[in-house]
mmJSON file of the N, C-alpha and C atoms, coordinates in Angstrom:
{"data_MODEL":{"atom_site":{
"group_PDB":["ATOM","ATOM","ATOM","ATOM","ATOM","ATOM","ATOM","ATOM","ATOM","ATOM","ATOM","ATOM","ATOM","ATOM","ATOM","ATOM","ATOM","ATOM","ATOM","ATOM","ATOM","ATOM","ATOM","ATOM","ATOM","ATOM","ATOM","ATOM","ATOM","ATOM","ATOM","ATOM","ATOM","ATOM","ATOM","ATOM","ATOM","ATOM","ATOM","ATOM","ATOM","ATOM","ATOM","ATOM","ATOM","ATOM","ATOM","ATOM","ATOM","ATOM","ATOM","ATOM","ATOM","ATOM","ATOM","ATOM","ATOM","ATOM","ATOM","ATOM","ATOM","ATOM","ATOM","ATOM","ATOM","ATOM","ATOM","ATOM","ATOM","ATOM","ATOM","ATOM","ATOM","ATOM","ATOM","ATOM","ATOM","ATOM","ATOM","ATOM","ATOM","ATOM","ATOM","ATOM","ATOM","ATOM","ATOM","ATOM","ATOM","ATOM","ATOM","ATOM","ATOM","ATOM","ATOM","ATOM","ATOM","ATOM","ATOM","ATOM","ATOM","ATOM","ATOM","ATOM","ATOM","ATOM","ATOM","ATOM","ATOM","ATOM","ATOM","ATOM","ATOM","ATOM","ATOM","ATOM","ATOM","ATOM","ATOM","ATOM","ATOM","ATOM","ATOM","ATOM","ATOM","ATOM","ATOM","ATOM","ATOM","ATOM","ATOM","ATOM","ATOM","ATOM","ATOM","ATOM","ATOM","ATOM","ATOM","ATOM","ATOM","ATOM","ATOM","ATOM","ATOM","ATOM","ATOM","ATOM","ATOM","ATOM","ATOM","ATOM","ATOM","ATOM","ATOM","ATOM","ATOM","ATOM","ATOM","ATOM","ATOM","ATOM","ATOM","ATOM","ATOM","ATOM","ATOM","ATOM","ATOM","ATOM","ATOM","ATOM","ATOM","ATOM","ATOM","ATOM","ATOM","ATOM","ATOM","ATOM","ATOM","ATOM","ATOM","ATOM","ATOM","ATOM","ATOM","ATOM","ATOM","ATOM","ATOM","ATOM","ATOM","ATOM","ATOM","ATOM","ATOM","ATOM","ATOM","ATOM","ATOM","ATOM","ATOM","ATOM","ATOM","ATOM","ATOM","ATOM","ATOM","ATOM","ATOM","ATOM","ATOM","ATOM","ATOM","ATOM","ATOM","ATOM","ATOM"],
"id":[1,2,3,4,5,6,7,8,9,10,11,12,13,14,15,16,17,18,19,20,21,22,23,24,25,26,27,28,29,30,31,32,33,34,35,36,37,38,39,40,41,42,43,44,45,46,47,48,49,50,51,52,53,54,55,56,57,58,59,60,61,62,63,64,65,66,67,68,69,70,71,72,73,74,75,76,77,78,79,80,81,82,83,84,85,86,87,88,89,90,91,92,93,94,95,96,97,98,99,100,101,102,103,104,105,106,107,108,109,110,111,112,113,114,115,116,117,118,119,120,121,122,123,124,125,126,127,128,129,130,131,132,133,134,135,136,137,138,139,140,141,142,143,144,145,146,147,148,149,150,151,152,153,154,155,156,157,158,159,160,161,162,163,164,165,166,167,168,169,170,171,172,173,174,175,176,177,178,179,180,181,182,183,184,185,186,187,188,189,190,191,192,193,194,195,196,197,198,199,200,201,202,203,204,205,206,207,208,209,210,211,212,213,214,215,216,217,218,219],
"type_symbol":["N","C","C","N","C","C","N","C","C","N","C","C","N","C","C","N","C","C","N","C","C","N","C","C","N","C","C","N","C","C","N","C","C","N","C","C","N","C","C","N","C","C","N","C","C","N","C","C","N","C","C","N","C","C","N","C","C","N","C","C","N","C","C","N","C","C","N","C","C","N","C","C","N","C","C","N","C","C","N","C","C","N","C","C","N","C","C","N","C","C","N","C","C","N","C","C","N","C","C","N","C","C","N","C","C","N","C","C","N","C","C","N","C","C","N","C","C","N","C","C","N","C","C","N","C","C","N","C","C","N","C","C","N","C","C","N","C","C","N","C","C","N","C","C","N","C","C","N","C","C","N","C","C","N","C","C","N","C","C","N","C","C","N","C","C","N","C","C","N","C","C","N","C","C","N","C","C","N","C","C","N","C","C","N","C","C","N","C","C","N","C","C","N","C","C","N","C","C","N","C","C","N","C","C","N","C","C","N","C","C","N","C","C","N","C","C","N","C","C"],
"label_atom_id":["N","CA","C","N","CA","C","N","CA","C","N","CA","C","N","CA","C","N","CA","C","N","CA","C","N","CA","C","N","CA","C","N","CA","C","N","CA","C","N","CA","C","N","CA","C","N","CA","C","N","CA","C","N","CA","C","N","CA","C","N","CA","C","N","CA","C","N","CA","C","N","CA","C","N","CA","C","N","CA","C","N","CA","C","N","CA","C","N","CA","C","N","CA","C","N","CA","C","N","CA","C","N","CA","C","N","CA","C","N","CA","C","N","CA","C","N","CA","C","N","CA","C","N","CA","C","N","CA","C","N","CA","C","N","CA","C","N","CA","C","N","CA","C","N","CA","C","N","CA","C","N","CA","C","N","CA","C","N","CA","C","N","CA","C","N","CA","C","N","CA","C","N","CA","C","N","CA","C","N","CA","C","N","CA","C","N","CA","C","N","CA","C","N","CA","C","N","CA","C","N","CA","C","N","CA","C","N","CA","C","N","CA","C","N","CA","C","N","CA","C","N","CA","C","N","CA","C","N","CA","C","N","CA","C","N","CA","C","N","CA","C","N","CA","C","N","CA","C","N","CA","C","N","CA","C"],
"label_alt_id":[null,null,null,null,null,null,null,null,null,null,null,null,null,null,null,null,null,null,null,null,null,null,null,null,null,null,null,null,null,null,null,null,null,null,null,null,null,null,null,null,null,null,null,null,null,null,null,null,null,null,null,null,null,null,null,null,null,null,null,null,null,null,null,null,null,null,null,null,null,null,null,null,null,null,null,null,null,null,null,null,null,null,null,null,null,null,null,null,null,null,null,null,null,null,null,null,null,null,null,null,null,null,null,null,null,null,null,null,null,null,null,null,null,null,null,null,null,null,null,null,null,null,null,null,null,null,null,null,null,null,null,null,null,null,null,null,null,null,null,null,null,null,null,null,null,null,null,null,null,null,null,null,null,null,null,null,null,null,null,null,null,null,null,null,null,null,null,null,null,null,null,null,null,null,null,null,null,null,null,null,null,null,null,null,null,null,null,null,null,null,null,null,null,null,null,null,null,null,null,null,null,null,null,null,null,null,null,null,null,null,null,null,null,null,null,null,null,null,null],
"label_comp_id":["MET","MET","MET","VAL","VAL","VAL","LYS","LYS","LYS","SER","SER","SER","PRO","PRO","PRO","SER","SER","SER","LEU","LEU","LEU","ARG","ARG","ARG","GLY","GLY","GLY","LYS","LYS","LYS","ALA","ALA","ALA","PHE","PHE","PHE","ILE","ILE","ILE","PHE","PHE","PHE","GLU","GLU","GLU","LEU","LEU","LEU","LYS","LYS","LYS","VAL","VAL","VAL","SER","SER","SER","GLY","GLY","GLY","ASN","ASN","ASN","VAL","VAL","VAL","ASP","ASP","ASP","ASP","ASP","ASP","LEU","LEU","LEU","GLU","GLU","GLU","LYS","LYS","LYS","ASP","ASP","ASP","ALA","ALA","ALA","GLU","GLU","GLU","ARG","ARG","ARG","ALA","ALA","ALA","VAL","VAL","VAL","CYS","CYS","CYS","GLN","GLN","GLN","ILE","ILE","ILE","GLU","GLU","GLU","GLU","GLU","GLU","LYS","LYS","LYS","GLY","GLY","GLY","TYR","TYR","TYR","GLU","GLU","GLU","ASP","ASP","ASP","GLU","GLU","GLU","LEU","LEU","LEU","ARG","ARG","ARG","LEU","LEU","LEU","GLU","GLU","GLU","GLY","GLY","GLY","TYR","TYR","TYR","LYS","LYS","LYS","ASN","ASN","ASN","ILE","ILE","ILE","GLN","GLN","GLN","CYS","CYS","CYS","TYR","TYR","TYR","GLY","GLY","GLY","ILE","ILE","ILE","SER","SER","SER","PHE","PHE","PHE","TYR","TYR","TYR","ARG","ARG","ARG","LYS","LYS","LYS","ASP","ASP","ASP","CYS","CYS","CYS","GLU","GLU","GLU","VAL","VAL","VAL","ALA","ALA","ALA","LYS","LYS","LYS","LYS","LYS","LYS","HIS","HIS","HIS","GLU","GLU","GLU","ILE","ILE","ILE"],
"label_asym_id":["A","A","A","A","A","A","A","A","A","A","A","A","A","A","A","A","A","A","A","A","A","A","A","A","A","A","A","A","A","A","A","A","A","A","A","A","A","A","A","A","A","A","A","A","A","A","A","A","A","A","A","A","A","A","A","A","A","A","A","A","A","A","A","A","A","A","A","A","A","A","A","A","A","A","A","A","A","A","A","A","A","A","A","A","A","A","A","A","A","A","A","A","A","A","A","A","A","A","A","A","A","A","A","A","A","A","A","A","A","A","A","A","A","A","A","A","A","A","A","A","A","A","A","A","A","A","A","A","A","A","A","A","A","A","A","A","A","A","A","A","A","A","A","A","A","A","A","A","A","A","A","A","A","A","A","A","A","A","A","A","A","A","A","A","A","A","A","A","A","A","A","A","A","A","A","A","A","A","A","A","A","A","A","A","A","A","A","A","A","A","A","A","A","A","A","A","A","A","A","A","A","A","A","A","A","A","A","A","A","A","A","A","A","A","A","A","A","A","A"],
"label_entity_id":["1","1","1","1","1","1","1","1","1","1","1","1","1","1","1","1","1","1","1","1","1","1","1","1","1","1","1","1","1","1","1","1","1","1","1","1","1","1","1","1","1","1","1","1","1","1","1","1","1","1","1","1","1","1","1","1","1","1","1","1","1","1","1","1","1","1","1","1","1","1","1","1","1","1","1","1","1","1","1","1","1","1","1","1","1","1","1","1","1","1","1","1","1","1","1","1","1","1","1","1","1","1","1","1","1","1","1","1","1","1","1","1","1","1","1","1","1","1","1","1","1","1","1","1","1","1","1","1","1","1","1","1","1","1","1","1","1","1","1","1","1","1","1","1","1","1","1","1","1","1","1","1","1","1","1","1","1","1","1","1","1","1","1","1","1","1","1","1","1","1","1","1","1","1","1","1","1","1","1","1","1","1","1","1","1","1","1","1","1","1","1","1","1","1","1","1","1","1","1","1","1","1","1","1","1","1","1","1","1","1","1","1","1","1","1","1","1","1","1"],
"label_seq_id":[1,1,1,2,2,2,3,3,3,4,4,4,5,5,5,6,6,6,7,7,7,8,8,8,9,9,9,10,10,10,11,11,11,12,12,12,13,13,13,14,14,14,15,15,15,16,16,16,17,17,17,18,18,18,19,19,19,20,20,20,21,21,21,22,22,22,23,23,23,24,24,24,25,25,25,26,26,26,27,27,27,28,28,28,29,29,29,30,30,30,31,31,31,32,32,32,33,33,33,34,34,34,35,35,35,36,36,36,37,37,37,38,38,38,39,39,39,40,40,40,41,41,41,42,42,42,43,43,43,44,44,44,45,45,45,46,46,46,47,47,47,48,48,48,49,49,49,50,50,50,51,51,51,52,52,52,53,53,53,54,54,54,55,55,55,56,56,56,57,57,57,58,58,58,59,59,59,60,60,60,61,61,61,62,62,62,63,63,63,64,64,64,65,65,65,66,66,66,67,67,67,68,68,68,69,69,69,70,70,70,71,71,71,72,72,72,73,73,73],
"pdbx_PDB_ins_code":[null,null,null,null,null,null,null,null,null,null,null,null,null,null,null,null,null,null,null,null,null,null,null,null,null,null,null,null,null,null,null,null,null,null,null,null,null,null,null,null,null,null,null,null,null,null,null,null,null,null,null,null,null,null,null,null,null,null,null,null,null,null,null,null,null,null,null,null,null,null,null,null,null,null,null,null,null,null,null,null,null,null,null,null,null,null,null,null,null,null,null,null,null,null,null,null,null,null,null,null,null,null,null,null,null,null,null,null,null,null,null,null,null,null,null,null,null,null,null,null,null,null,null,null,null,null,null,null,null,null,null,null,null,null,null,null,null,null,null,null,null,null,null,null,null,null,null,null,null,null,null,null,null,null,null,null,null,null,null,null,null,null,null,null,null,null,null,null,null,null,null,null,null,null,null,null,null,null,null,null,null,null,null,null,null,null,null,null,null,null,null,null,null,null,null,null,null,null,null,null,null,null,null,null,null,null,null,null,null,null,null,null,null,null,null,null,null,null,null],
"Cartn_x":[3.458,3.895,3.894,3.501,3.557,4.324,5.409,6.278,6.384,6.421,6.72,8.201,8.572,9.988,10.797,10.144,10.804,10.567,11.598,11.44,10.521,10.325,9.409,7.96,7.743,6.391,5.79,4.662,3.945,4.337,4.215,4.373,3.133,2.681,1.474,1.788,1.196,1.272,-0.152,-0.39,-1.695,-1.543,-2.33,-2.379,-3.783,-3.875,-5.16,-5.512,-6.783,-7.297,-8.558,-8.76,-9.999,-10.834,-12.047,-12.936,-13.764,-14.117,-14.935,-16.409,-16.856,-18.24,-18.318,-19.434,-19.585,-19.505,-19.891,-19.869,-18.456,-17.475,-16.089,-15.28,-15.875,-15.127,-14.426,-15.144,-14.563,-13.44,-13.7,-12.696,-11.433,-11.6,-10.445,-9.658,-10.336,-9.631,-8.794,-9.35,-8.599,-7.431,-7.661,-6.598,-5.446,-5.777,-4.75,-3.908,-4.554,-3.818,-2.908,-3.404,-2.59,-1.374,-1.535,-0.411,0.664,0.266,1.228,2.059,1.393,2.093,2.979,2.432,3.166,4.408,4.297,5.409,6.396,6.057,6.974,7.186,6.137,6.279,6.716,6.381,6.755,8.256,8.893,10.31,11.186,10.922,11.698,11.599,10.386,10.198,10.845,10.751,11.389,12.908,13.466,14.914,15.34,14.452,14.745,14.652,13.962,13.857,12.457,11.47,10.095,9.537,8.849,8.248,6.713,6.177,4.733,4.267,3.938,3.551,2.123,1.285,-0.099,-0.325,-1.014,-1.216,-2.705,-3.051,-4.44,-4.567,-5.583,-5.965,-7.247,-7.268,-8.432,-8.852,-10.136,-10.667,-11.73,-11.798,-12.732,-13.592,-14.849,-15.721,-16.569,-16.352,-17.004,-16.807,-17.876,-17.727,-17.792,-17.832,-17.835,-16.425,-16.142,-14.848,-14.99,-14.011,-13.929,-12.5,-12.346,-11.022,-10.844,-9.721,-9.366,-8.027,-7.902,-6.673,-5.999,-4.693,-3.933,-3.884,-4.246,-4.228,-2.924,-2.297,-1.041,-1.331,-0.444,-0.599,0.419],
"Cartn_y":[21.199,22.285,23.573,24.636,25.978,26.816,27.468,28.206,29.662,30.527,31.933,32.052,32.999,33.181,33.576,34.227,34.648,33.611,33.293,32.351,32.909,34.223,34.831,34.708,34.307,34.153,32.809,32.507,31.266,30.158,28.94,27.757,26.887,26.257,25.431,24.018,23.05,21.66,21.195,20.648,20.114,18.633,17.814,16.378,16.109,15.534,15.323,13.84,13.547,12.178,12.16,11.077,10.859,9.864,10.266,9.414,8.506,7.35,6.396,6.758,7.536,8.019,9.255,9.945,11.222,11.053,9.899,9.672,9.55,9.316,9.156,10.454,11.541,12.785,13.246,13.328,13.828,12.913,11.615,10.641,10.712,10.836,10.873,12.176,13.291,14.551,14.462,13.856,13.668,12.7,11.69,10.73,11.425,12.392,13.16,13.979,14.579,15.334,14.391,13.214,12.225,11.824,11.715,11.351,12.434,13.687,14.783,14.631,14.319,14.157,12.916,11.792,10.523,10.536,11.151,11.163,12.301,13.199,14.284,15.296,15.597,16.532,17.924,18.295,19.61,19.718,18.596,18.603,19.282,19.0,19.593,21.114,21.62,23.067,23.692,23.007,23.518,23.556,22.549,22.544,23.704,24.098,25.246,26.56,26.549,27.758,28.34,27.696,28.196,27.924,28.927,28.777,28.796,29.455,29.573,28.578,27.359,26.285,25.874,25.862,25.44,24.182,23.205,21.903,21.638,21.176,20.903,19.527,18.793,17.558,17.82,17.462,17.733,16.436,16.112,14.924,15.361,14.603,14.9,13.678,13.946,12.932,13.671,13.367,14.068,15.573,16.35,17.801,18.257,17.318,17.644,17.538,18.331,18.208,18.524,18.097,18.349,18.778,19.784,20.277,20.139,19.559,19.452,20.162,20.913,21.663,21.068,20.947,20.49,21.62,21.315,22.332,22.246,23.399,23.469,23.349,22.69,22.534,23.406],
"Cartn_z":[26.002,26.841,26.035,26.704,26.133,27.138,26.674,27.581,27.167,28.155,27.929,27.569,26.724,26.428,27.674,28.622,29.855,30.954,31.725,32.837,33.92,33.918,34.887,34.441,33.2,32.673,33.062,32.474,32.774,31.808,32.297,31.463,31.685,30.647,30.714,30.235,30.915,30.488,30.234,29.049,28.681,28.365,29.017,28.697,28.17,26.98,26.315,26.286,26.498,26.441,25.591,24.88,24.132,24.929,25.287,26.086,25.185,25.728,24.987,24.953,25.958,25.978,26.851,26.776,27.47,28.997,29.51,30.954,31.517,30.664,31.114,31.072,30.634,30.446,31.718,32.817,34.066,34.563,34.54,34.994,34.137,32.834,31.936,32.083,32.351,32.578,33.853,34.89,36.134,35.918,35.107,34.782,34.056,33.21,32.5,33.48,34.475,35.495,36.283,36.615,37.331,36.505,35.201,34.342,34.374,34.381,34.475,35.742,36.85,38.125,38.131,37.683,37.719,36.823,35.671,34.713,34.979,35.916,36.268,35.16,34.408,33.29,33.748,34.974,35.494,35.755,36.031,36.402,35.348,34.086,32.997,33.027,33.237,33.263,34.496,35.625,36.854,36.692,36.03,35.777,34.879,33.977,33.111,33.876,35.03,35.841,35.949,35.338,35.438,36.829,37.385,38.7,38.631,37.626,37.473,36.401,36.839,35.921,36.227,35.207,35.369,34.542,35.142,34.496,34.293,33.105,32.761,32.115,32.537,31.885,31.111,29.85,29.006,28.332,28.463,27.79,26.788,25.698,24.613,24.319,24.01,23.416,22.392,21.145,20.032,20.207,20.396,20.531,21.989,22.907,24.332,24.889,25.909,26.574,28.052,28.816,30.25,30.544,31.396,31.758,33.263,33.666,35.083,35.259,36.349,36.624,37.841,37.771,38.924,39.929,41.162,42.217,42.979,43.17,43.905,45.396,46.101,47.552,48.246],
"occupancy":[1.0,1.0,1.0,1.0,1.0,1.0,1.0,1.0,1.0,1.0,1.0,1.0,1.0,1.0,1.0,1.0,1.0,1.0,1.0,1.0,1.0,1.0,1.0,1.0,1.0,1.0,1.0,1.0,1.0,1.0,1.0,1.0,1.0,1.0,1.0,1.0,1.0,1.0,1.0,1.0,1.0,1.0,1.0,1.0,1.0,1.0,1.0,1.0,1.0,1.0,1.0,1.0,1.0,1.0,1.0,1.0,1.0,1.0,1.0,1.0,1.0,1.0,1.0,1.0,1.0,1.0,1.0,1.0,1.0,1.0,1.0,1.0,1.0,1.0,1.0,1.0,1.0,1.0,1.0,1.0,1.0,1.0,1.0,1.0,1.0,1.0,1.0,1.0,1.0,1.0,1.0,1.0,1.0,1.0,1.0,1.0,1.0,1.0,1.0,1.0,1.0,1.0,1.0,1.0,1.0,1.0,1.0,1.0,1.0,1.0,1.0,1.0,1.0,1.0,1.0,1.0,1.0,1.0,1.0,1.0,1.0,1.0,1.0,1.0,1.0,1.0,1.0,1.0,1.0,1.0,1.0,1.0,1.0,1.0,1.0,1.0,1.0,1.0,1.0,1.0,1.0,1.0,1.0,1.0,1.0,1.0,1.0,1.0,1.0,1.0,1.0,1.0,1.0,1.0,1.0,1.0,1.0,1.0,1.0,1.0,1.0,1.0,1.0,1.0,1.0,1.0,1.0,1.0,1.0,1.0,1.0,1.0,1.0,1.0,1.0,1.0,1.0,1.0,1.0,1.0,1.0,1.0,1.0,1.0,1.0,1.0,1.0,1.0,1.0,1.0,1.0,1.0,1.0,1.0,1.0,1.0,1.0,1.0,1.0,1.0,1.0,1.0,1.0,1.0,1.0,1.0,1.0,1.0,1.0,1.0,1.0,1.0,1.0,1.0,1.0,1.0,1.0,1.0,1.0],
"B_iso_or_equiv":[0.0,0.0,0.0,0.0,0.0,0.0,0.0,0.0,0.0,0.0,0.0,0.0,0.0,0.0,0.0,0.0,0.0,0.0,0.0,0.0,0.0,0.0,0.0,0.0,0.0,0.0,0.0,0.0,0.0,0.0,0.0,0.0,0.0,0.0,0.0,0.0,0.0,0.0,0.0,0.0,0.0,0.0,0.0,0.0,0.0,0.0,0.0,0.0,0.0,0.0,0.0,0.0,0.0,0.0,0.0,0.0,0.0,0.0,0.0,0.0,0.0,0.0,0.0,0.0,0.0,0.0,0.0,0.0,0.0,0.0,0.0,0.0,0.0,0.0,0.0,0.0,0.0,0.0,0.0,0.0,0.0,0.0,0.0,0.0,0.0,0.0,0.0,0.0,0.0,0.0,0.0,0.0,0.0,0.0,0.0,0.0,0.0,0.0,0.0,0.0,0.0,0.0,0.0,0.0,0.0,0.0,0.0,0.0,0.0,0.0,0.0,0.0,0.0,0.0,0.0,0.0,0.0,0.0,0.0,0.0,0.0,0.0,0.0,0.0,0.0,0.0,0.0,0.0,0.0,0.0,0.0,0.0,0.0,0.0,0.0,0.0,0.0,0.0,0.0,0.0,0.0,0.0,0.0,0.0,0.0,0.0,0.0,0.0,0.0,0.0,0.0,0.0,0.0,0.0,0.0,0.0,0.0,0.0,0.0,0.0,0.0,0.0,0.0,0.0,0.0,0.0,0.0,0.0,0.0,0.0,0.0,0.0,0.0,0.0,0.0,0.0,0.0,0.0,0.0,0.0,0.0,0.0,0.0,0.0,0.0,0.0,0.0,0.0,0.0,0.0,0.0,0.0,0.0,0.0,0.0,0.0,0.0,0.0,0.0,0.0,0.0,0.0,0.0,0.0,0.0,0.0,0.0,0.0,0.0,0.0,0.0,0.0,0.0,0.0,0.0,0.0,0.0,0.0,0.0],
"pdbx_formal_charge":[null,null,null,null,null,null,null,null,null,null,null,null,null,null,null,null,null,null,null,null,null,null,null,null,null,null,null,null,null,null,null,null,null,null,null,null,null,null,null,null,null,null,null,null,null,null,null,null,null,null,null,null,null,null,null,null,null,null,null,null,null,null,null,null,null,null,null,null,null,null,null,null,null,null,null,null,null,null,null,null,null,null,null,null,null,null,null,null,null,null,null,null,null,null,null,null,null,null,null,null,null,null,null,null,null,null,null,null,null,null,null,null,null,null,null,null,null,null,null,null,null,null,null,null,null,null,null,null,null,null,null,null,null,null,null,null,null,null,null,null,null,null,null,null,null,null,null,null,null,null,null,null,null,null,null,null,null,null,null,null,null,null,null,null,null,null,null,null,null,null,null,null,null,null,null,null,null,null,null,null,null,null,null,null,null,null,null,null,null,null,null,null,null,null,null,null,null,null,null,null,null,null,null,null,null,null,null,null,null,null,null,null,null,null,null,null,null,null,null],
"auth_seq_id":[1,1,1,2,2,2,3,3,3,4,4,4,5,5,5,6,6,6,7,7,7,8,8,8,9,9,9,10,10,10,11,11,11,12,12,12,13,13,13,14,14,14,15,15,15,16,16,16,17,17,17,18,18,18,19,19,19,20,20,20,21,21,21,22,22,22,23,23,23,24,24,24,25,25,25,26,26,26,27,27,27,28,28,28,29,29,29,30,30,30,31,31,31,32,32,32,33,33,33,34,34,34,35,35,35,36,36,36,37,37,37,38,38,38,39,39,39,40,40,40,41,41,41,42,42,42,43,43,43,44,44,44,45,45,45,46,46,46,47,47,47,48,48,48,49,49,49,50,50,50,51,51,51,52,52,52,53,53,53,54,54,54,55,55,55,56,56,56,57,57,57,58,58,58,59,59,59,60,60,60,61,61,61,62,62,62,63,63,63,64,64,64,65,65,65,66,66,66,67,67,67,68,68,68,69,69,69,70,70,70,71,71,71,72,72,72,73,73,73],
"auth_comp_id":["MET","MET","MET","VAL","VAL","VAL","LYS","LYS","LYS","SER","SER","SER","PRO","PRO","PRO","SER","SER","SER","LEU","LEU","LEU","ARG","ARG","ARG","GLY","GLY","GLY","LYS","LYS","LYS","ALA","ALA","ALA","PHE","PHE","PHE","ILE","ILE","ILE","PHE","PHE","PHE","GLU","GLU","GLU","LEU","LEU","LEU","LYS","LYS","LYS","VAL","VAL","VAL","SER","SER","SER","GLY","GLY","GLY","ASN","ASN","ASN","VAL","VAL","VAL","ASP","ASP","ASP","ASP","ASP","ASP","LEU","LEU","LEU","GLU","GLU","GLU","LYS","LYS","LYS","ASP","ASP","ASP","ALA","ALA","ALA","GLU","GLU","GLU","ARG","ARG","ARG","ALA","ALA","ALA","VAL","VAL","VAL","CYS","CYS","CYS","GLN","GLN","GLN","ILE","ILE","ILE","GLU","GLU","GLU","GLU","GLU","GLU","LYS","LYS","LYS","GLY","GLY","GLY","TYR","TYR","TYR","GLU","GLU","GLU","ASP","ASP","ASP","GLU","GLU","GLU","LEU","LEU","LEU","ARG","ARG","ARG","LEU","LEU","LEU","GLU","GLU","GLU","GLY","GLY","GLY","TYR","TYR","TYR","LYS","LYS","LYS","ASN","ASN","ASN","ILE","ILE","ILE","GLN","GLN","GLN","CYS","CYS","CYS","TYR","TYR","TYR","GLY","GLY","GLY","ILE","ILE","ILE","SER","SER","SER","PHE","PHE","PHE","TYR","TYR","TYR","ARG","ARG","ARG","LYS","LYS","LYS","ASP","ASP","ASP","CYS","CYS","CYS","GLU","GLU","GLU","VAL","VAL","VAL","ALA","ALA","ALA","LYS","LYS","LYS","LYS","LYS","LYS","HIS","HIS","HIS","GLU","GLU","GLU","ILE","ILE","ILE"],
"auth_asym_id":["A","A","A","A","A","A","A","A","A","A","A","A","A","A","A","A","A","A","A","A","A","A","A","A","A","A","A","A","A","A","A","A","A","A","A","A","A","A","A","A","A","A","A","A","A","A","A","A","A","A","A","A","A","A","A","A","A","A","A","A","A","A","A","A","A","A","A","A","A","A","A","A","A","A","A","A","A","A","A","A","A","A","A","A","A","A","A","A","A","A","A","A","A","A","A","A","A","A","A","A","A","A","A","A","A","A","A","A","A","A","A","A","A","A","A","A","A","A","A","A","A","A","A","A","A","A","A","A","A","A","A","A","A","A","A","A","A","A","A","A","A","A","A","A","A","A","A","A","A","A","A","A","A","A","A","A","A","A","A","A","A","A","A","A","A","A","A","A","A","A","A","A","A","A","A","A","A","A","A","A","A","A","A","A","A","A","A","A","A","A","A","A","A","A","A","A","A","A","A","A","A","A","A","A","A","A","A","A","A","A","A","A","A","A","A","A","A","A","A"],
"auth_atom_id":["N","CA","C","N","CA","C","N","CA","C","N","CA","C","N","CA","C","N","CA","C","N","CA","C","N","CA","C","N","CA","C","N","CA","C","N","CA","C","N","CA","C","N","CA","C","N","CA","C","N","CA","C","N","CA","C","N","CA","C","N","CA","C","N","CA","C","N","CA","C","N","CA","C","N","CA","C","N","CA","C","N","CA","C","N","CA","C","N","CA","C","N","CA","C","N","CA","C","N","CA","C","N","CA","C","N","CA","C","N","CA","C","N","CA","C","N","CA","C","N","CA","C","N","CA","C","N","CA","C","N","CA","C","N","CA","C","N","CA","C","N","CA","C","N","CA","C","N","CA","C","N","CA","C","N","CA","C","N","CA","C","N","CA","C","N","CA","C","N","CA","C","N","CA","C","N","CA","C","N","CA","C","N","CA","C","N","CA","C","N","CA","C","N","CA","C","N","CA","C","N","CA","C","N","CA","C","N","CA","C","N","CA","C","N","CA","C","N","CA","C","N","CA","C","N","CA","C","N","CA","C","N","CA","C","N","CA","C","N","CA","C","N","CA","C","N","CA","C","N","CA","C","N","CA","C"],
"pdbx_PDB_model_num":[1,1,1,1,1,1,1,1,1,1,1,1,1,1,1,1,1,1,1,1,1,1,1,1,1,1,1,1,1,1,1,1,1,1,1,1,1,1,1,1,1,1,1,1,1,1,1,1,1,1,1,1,1,1,1,1,1,1,1,1,1,1,1,1,1,1,1,1,1,1,1,1,1,1,1,1,1,1,1,1,1,1,1,1,1,1,1,1,1,1,1,1,1,1,1,1,1,1,1,1,1,1,1,1,1,1,1,1,1,1,1,1,1,1,1,1,1,1,1,1,1,1,1,1,1,1,1,1,1,1,1,1,1,1,1,1,1,1,1,1,1,1,1,1,1,1,1,1,1,1,1,1,1,1,1,1,1,1,1,1,1,1,1,1,1,1,1,1,1,1,1,1,1,1,1,1,1,1,1,1,1,1,1,1,1,1,1,1,1,1,1,1,1,1,1,1,1,1,1,1,1,1,1,1,1,1,1,1,1,1,1,1,1,1,1,1,1,1,1]
}}}
């Protein structure tokens, strides 16, 4: 987690995964976003008072990476 010193600022949650091969990058990035949701990582920040929270799942394979962003509903 990366938090702004001000509760009016942004907070970021990053979940990182290491992929077994380049073909799994997209799936693993989405899996990382699902983990953020399933484990309730945002809850801690919301309890602190943050309202602007952005969540990213990032997967790596060697020097390649894939980034997935949680979309707010």
